[in-house]
C-alpha positions in Angstrom: -3.3 9.3 -5.1 -4.6 7.9 -8.3 -6.6 9.2 -11.2 -7.8 5.7 -12.2 -11.6 5.8 -11.6 -11.9 2.0 -11.0 -9.3 2.1 -8.3 -10.8 5.2 -6.7 -14.3 3.6 -6.6 -13.0 0.2 -5.4 -11.0 1.8 -2.5 -13.9 4.1 -1.7 -16.2 1.0 -1.5 -13.7 -0.9 0.7 -13.0 1.9 3.1 -16.6 3.2 3.0 -17.8 -0.3 4.1 -15.2 -0.5 6.8 -16.2 3.0 8.0 -19.8 1.9 8.2 -18.7 -1.1 10.2 -16.6 1.0 12.5 -19.5 3.5 13.0 -21.8 0.6 13.9 -19.4 -0.8 16.5 -18.7 2.7 17.8 -22.3 3.2 18.6 -22.6 -0.3 20.1 -19.3 -0.1 22.2 -19.6 0.1 25.9 -16.0 0.0 27.0 -13.9 3.2 26.7 -11.0 1.3 25.0 -13.4 -0.2 22.4 -14.9 3.3 21.8 -11.4 4.6 21.1 -10.5 1.7 18.8 -13.6 2.1 16.7 -13.3 5.9 16.6 -9.8 5.6 15.3 -10.8 3.1 12.7 -13.7 5.3 11.6 -11.4 8.3 11.2 -9.0 6.2 9.2 -11.7 4.9 6.9 -13.0 8.4 6.3 -9.6 9.8 5.5 -8.8 6.9 3.3 -11.9 7.5 1.3 -11.1 11.2 1.0 -7.5 10.5 -0.1 -8.8 8.8 -3.2 -10.3 12.1 -4.5 -8.6 15.4 -5.5 -10.6 17.5 -2.9 -8.7 15.7 -0.1 -5.9 18.2 -0.3 -8.2 20.9 0.9 -8.4 19.2 4.3 -5.9 20.5 6.9 -2.9 18.3 7.4 -1.9 18.9 11.0 -5.1 17.6 12.7 -4.9 14.5 10.6 -1.3 13.9 11.5 -2.1 14.5 15.2 -5.1 12.2 15.1 -3.2 9.3 13.5 -0.1 9.8 15.6 -2.3 9.6 18.7 -3.9 6.5 17.2 -0.4 4.9 16.6 0.6 5.6 20.2 -2.7 4.2 21.5 -2.4 0.9 19.7 1.3 0.6 20.4 0.6 1.1 24.1 -2.2 -1.5 24.0 0.1 -3.9 22.2 2.8 -3.4 24.9 0.2 -4.0 27.6 -1.1 -7.2 26.0 2.5 -8.4 25.4 3.0 -8.3 29.2 0.0 -10.5 29.9 0.6 -14.3 29.8 -1.0 -15.9 26.8 -1.9 -12.6 25.1 1.0 -12.5 22.6 -1.3 -12.9 19.6 -3.5 -10.0 20.7 -0.3 -7.9 21.0 0.6 -8.8 17.5 -2.9 -7.8 16.2 -2.7 -4.5 18.1 0.8 -3.8 16.7 -0.7 -4.3 13.2 -3.3 -1.6 14.0 -0.4 0.7 15.2 1.3 0.1 11.9 -1.8 1.2 10.0 -2.0 4.4 12.0 1.7 5.1 11.4 1.1 4.5 7.7 -1.6 7.1 7.8 0.8 9.6 9.5 3.3 8.9 6.7 0.6 9.2 3.9 -0.9 12.4 5.2 2.5 14.0 5.7 3.8 13.0 2.3 0.6 13.8 0.4 -0.4 16.9 2.3 2.7 19.0 1.8 3.6 21.5 -0.9 4.1 20.0 -4.4 2.8 16.6 -3.4 -0.5 18.2 -2.4 -0.7 20.0 -5.8 0.1 16.9 -7.7 -2.5 14.9 -5.6 -5.1 17.3 -6.8 -3.9 17.7 -10.4 -1.9 14.6 -11.4 0.8 12.1 -10.5 2.9 12.6 -7.4 6.4 14.0 -7.7 9.2 11.6 -6.9 9.4 11.0 -3.2 12.6 11.8 -1.4 14.7 8.8 -0.6 13.8 9.1 3.1 10.1 9.3 2.5 10.3 6.3 0.1 12.3 4.3 2.6 9.8 5.0 5.3 7.0 4.1 2.9 8.6 0.8 1.9 9.2 -0.1 5.6 5.6 0.6 6.4 4.4 -1.6 3.5 6.5 -4.5 4.9 5.0 -3.9 8.4 1.5 -3.7 6.9 1.9 -6.9 4.9 3.1 -8.6 8.1 0.2 -7.1 10.0 -2.3 -8.3 7.4 -1.0 -11.8 7.8 -1.1 -11.6 11.6 -4.7 -10.4 11.5 -5.7 -13.0 9.0 -4.1 -15.8 11.1 -5.4 -14.5 14.4 -8.9 -14.0 13.0 -9.2 -17.3 11.2 -11.3 -19.9 13.0 -12.1 -17.6 15.9 -15.7 -17.4 17.0 -15.3 -14.4 19.2 -13.5 -11.4 17.6 -12.7 -13.2 14.4 -14.7 -10.9 12.2 -12.9 -7.9 13.8 -9.5 -9.3 12.9 -10.7 -10.1 9.4 -12.0 -6.5 9.0 -8.6 -5.3 10.4 -6.8 -7.5 7.8 -8.9 -5.9 5.0 -8.1 -2.4 6.4 -4.4 -3.3 6.6 -4.4 -4.8 3.1 -6.2 -1.8 1.7 -3.6 0.4 3.3 -0.9 -1.6 1.6 -2.6 -0.9 -1.8 -2.8 2.8 -1.0 0.8 3.0 0.1 2.0 1.2 -2.9 0.1 3.6 -5.1 1.9 6.4 -3.4 5.3 4.8 -3.7 4.8 4.0 -7.4 2.8 7.0 -8.4 
């Protein structure tokens, strides 16, 4: 994704920390939906850390795409469910932001993990993205920026769950950085 050591280490620290947080909450979770949410975020954190390093291209693409596609569907379904509940629109927006993060992971893995892109990820700058891939990436960046804002607003001033939304905003913002690196690399 980038050969700049400062960026590699900074993003490794951010997503490593988020991964530790997700693991902590995964172990503490008691409800099946919470377990699934934290497991998906842990997987995302681990793959985001791996993507920063050349050895990531050795990981199989299909299981990653399937994992994140499942995650996108999971969060989209939860968002739809919350949108139908009176007074839960803000929760639906936050869950939609998580769905956008999972979709961004599907895009990133698919773009980085194929053919010449995988070679360049391991050995140098990415080749030029196709117009379609670049358009999808740009749309995802817009969705991620909006999701980051939603999570920040929804988490600010909340006693219960506020830290979860702020961590989600950090994850979404970090995903923006990673996608922009891919789009401009």
